[in-house]
C-alpha positions in Angstrom: 52.2 -11.8 61.5 51.8 -13.5 58.0 52.7 -11.4 54.9 51.2 -11.4 51.5 52.9 -9.9 48.4 50.7 -9.1 45.3 53.2 -9.0 42.6 52.4 -7.5 39.1 54.3 -9.7 36.7 53.6 -7.6 33.6 51.6 -8.7 30.5 53.2 -11.9 29.4 56.9 -11.3 28.8 59.2 -12.3 31.6 61.3 -9.3 30.7 58.5 -7.0 31.9 59.2 -8.3 35.5 60.5 -5.1 37.4 63.7 -5.0 39.6 61.1 -4.3 42.6 59.1 -7.5 41.6 62.2 -9.6 41.5 63.2 -8.6 45.0 59.5 -9.4 46.1 59.8 -12.8 44.5 63.0 -13.7 46.6 60.9 -12.8 49.8 58.2 -15.3 49.5 57.8 -19.0 50.7 54.8 -19.9 49.0 53.3 -18.9 45.7 49.5 -19.3 45.2 48.6 -19.9 41.6 45.2 -20.2 40.1 44.7 -23.2 37.8 42.0 -22.0 35.1 41.9 -25.4 33.3 43.9 -27.0 30.4 43.0 -24.3 27.9 44.8 -21.5 30.2 47.7 -23.9 31.0 50.1 -21.5 29.6 49.2 -18.8 32.1 50.3 -21.1 34.9 53.5 -22.0 32.9 54.6 -18.4 32.5 54.3 -17.8 36.2 56.2 -20.9 37.1 58.9 -19.8 34.4 59.1 -16.4 36.1 59.8 -18.1 39.5 62.4 -20.3 38.0 64.2 -17.4 36.3 64.3 -14.9 39.1 64.2 -16.6 42.4 67.8 -17.2 43.5 68.0 -16.4 47.3 65.6 -19.0 48.8 63.7 -22.2 48.3 60.1 -21.8 47.7 56.9 -23.8 47.1 54.0 -23.5 44.5 50.6 -24.2 45.5 48.1 -24.6 42.7 44.4 -24.2 43.3 41.5 -24.6 40.9 39.8 -21.3 40.2 36.2 -21.3 40.6 34.0 -20.5 37.6 31.6 -17.6 37.5 28.1 -18.9 37.5 26.5 -17.6 34.2 23.1 -18.5 35.6 22.9 -15.7 38.1 20.6 -12.9 36.8 23.2 -10.0 36.8 26.7 -9.5 35.9 27.6 -7.8 39.2 25.8 -10.6 41.3 28.0 -13.2 39.4 31.2 -11.3 40.0 30.4 -10.9 43.7 29.5 -14.7 44.1 32.7 -15.5 42.3 34.9 -13.2 44.5 33.2 -14.7 47.7 34.3 -18.2 46.4 37.9 -17.0 45.8 37.9 -15.4 49.1 37.1 -18.7 50.9 39.8 -20.6 48.8 42.4 -17.9 49.5 41.6 -17.7 53.2 42.1 -21.5 53.4 45.3 -21.5 51.6 46.7 -18.7 53.7 45.7 -20.5 56.9 47.1 -23.8 55.8 50.3 -22.9 53.9 51.8 -19.9 55.9 53.1 -19.8 59.3 51.1 -17.6 61.4 53.9 -15.5 62.7 56.4 -15.2 59.9 55.2 -16.8 56.7 55.4 -15.0 53.5 53.0 -15.8 50.5 52.6 -14.3 47.1 50.0 -14.0 44.3 51.5 -13.3 40.8 49.1 -11.1 39.1 49.1 -10.6 35.4 49.7 -7.1 34.3 49.2 -4.8 37.3 47.3 -5.6 40.5 45.5 -2.2 40.3 43.8 -2.6 37.0 41.1 -5.1 36.2 42.2 -7.5 38.8 40.3 -9.0 41.9 43.2 -10.0 44.1 43.2 -6.8 46.2 39.3 -6.7 46.7 39.5 -10.4 47.7 42.2 -9.9 50.3 40.2 -7.0 51.8 37.3 -9.3 51.9 39.1 -11.7 53.8 40.5 -9.2 56.2 36.9 -7.8 56.9 35.8 -11.2 58.1 38.3 -10.7 61.0 39.4 -14.5 61.2 42.8 -14.4 59.4 45.2 -11.8 60.0 48.0 -10.6 57.7 49.6 -7.6 56.2 50.0 -7.2 52.4 52.1 -5.2 50.0 51.5 -4.3 46.4 54.0 -4.4 43.7 53.1 -2.7 40.4 53.6 -4.3 37.0 53.7 -3.3 33.4 50.1 -3.4 32.2 48.7 -4.5 28.9 47.8 -0.9 28.1 51.5 0.1 28.5 52.7 -2.8 26.6 50.1 -2.1 23.7 51.1 1.5 23.5 54.9 0.3 23.3 54.4 -2.3 20.7 52.4 0.2 18.5 54.9 3.0 19.4 52.0 5.3 20.3 51.5 7.6 23.3 48.2 6.7 25.0 47.3 10.4 25.2 46.6 13.2 22.7 48.4 16.6 23.8 45.8 18.0 26.4 43.4 15.2 25.7 41.5 12.9 28.0 41.8 9.1 28.2 39.1 6.6 29.3 39.8 3.0 30.1 36.8 0.8 29.9 35.4 -2.6 29.0 34.0 -4.3 25.9 30.6 -4.5 28.0 30.6 -0.7 28.6 31.6 0.2 25.1 28.6 -1.8 23.7 26.3 -0.1 26.5 27.6 3.5 26.3 29.0 3.8 22.8 32.3 5.6 22.1 32.2 8.4 24.6 32.2 12.0 23.5 34.1 13.4 26.4 37.3 11.1 25.7 39.9 11.7 23.0 41.4 8.4 23.6 39.5 5.2 24.6 41.3 2.1 25.9 39.2 -1.2 25.9 40.0 -4.1 28.1 38.2 -7.3 28.9 36.4 -7.4 25.5 35.4 -11.0 24.8 32.9 -10.3 22.0 34.7 -7.8 19.5 32.8 -5.0 20.9 34.6 -2.6 18.4 32.2 -4.0 15.8 29.4 -1.8 17.3 31.1 1.4 16.5 30.0 3.3 13.4 32.4 6.2 13.3 35.6 7.0 11.7 37.9 5.5 14.2 41.5 4.4 14.3 42.3 1.3 16.3 45.6 0.0 17.7 44.8 -3.7 18.8 46.8 -6.4 20.4 46.2 -10.0 21.5 48.3 -12.0 24.1 50.7 -9.2 24.6 54.3 -10.2 25.5 53.9 -14.0 24.5 55.0 -16.1 21.8 51.3 -15.8 20.4 51.2 -12.0 20.4 49.5 -10.4 17.4 49.2 -6.7 16.6 47.0 -4.9 14.2 46.3 -1.1 13.7 44.5 1.0 11.0 41.2 2.4 10.4 38.6 0.5 12.1 36.4 -0.2 9.2 39.5 -1.6 7.1 40.9 -3.9 9.7 37.9 -5.3 11.7 37.8 -8.5 9.8 41.3 -9.0 10.2 41.3 -8.5 13.9 38.4 -11.0 14.3 40.3 -13.5 12.2 43.4 -13.1 14.2 41.7 -13.2 17.5 39.9 -16.5 16.6 43.2 -17.8 15.4 45.3 -17.0 18.5 42.5 -18.5 20.6 42.5 -21.8 18.8 46.3 -21.9 18.8 46.9 -20.9 22.6 43.5 -21.9 24.1 43.0 -18.5 25.5 43.0 -14.9 24.3 43.4 -11.7 26.1 43.3 -8.5 23.9 43.4 -4.8 24.5 42.9 -2.0 22.1 43.0 1.7 21.9 40.5 3.7 19.9 40.8 7.3 18.5 38.4 9.4 16.3 39.9 10.4 13.0 40.3 14.3 12.7 37.6 15.9 10.8 37.9 18.0 7.8 
């Protein structure tokens, strides 16, 4: 049976690749890599660099495919994501059928960060299996997420002692505000600087393009560093052509 490896490669720095991931890299015959356009060419380059650096036991092929774009005209965000995933599933299924031997071929998807955290690959593979046409088994290799990288870079534990943590998105932060029942809030997938909607005394630890040459880190009281973060975010996007930022919010102690 075909085998698929979903390998977490960490948040940008090739040194984040784990020993388990290196072993998995050396099992694959084919690596499927999404091309998201010239603006994000560095994301493809880093994946190729990881393969060149760590694969020593076998020959391999890289198959690039153009990633479909999410349709902004669809009436709801969830509908847009579902349609986008369906398109990806069709592409991935065709690649698996065309590129992997049905009895023993091994393919791999290299997932930025960790496959279990804000990534669609596992859902898409399950969608393919649910169709019942293409059979394969798959394994998941965890990676160092941007949350872990952010906390390490700022030398800050994610949790407060006995405190709760919420991981959310910029979209939800705008919709729900800063939750009362979480001592620490980690925000991912924020394309619109949603922290600017928070009107409380909050400390922020922010990072963009973590683990890459364009990494930027800023921390401090939100009201004091908001403008600096916005300028830095614009600058790294102009320089790199893409930006992925993550940040941690904590209310300041009262009294």
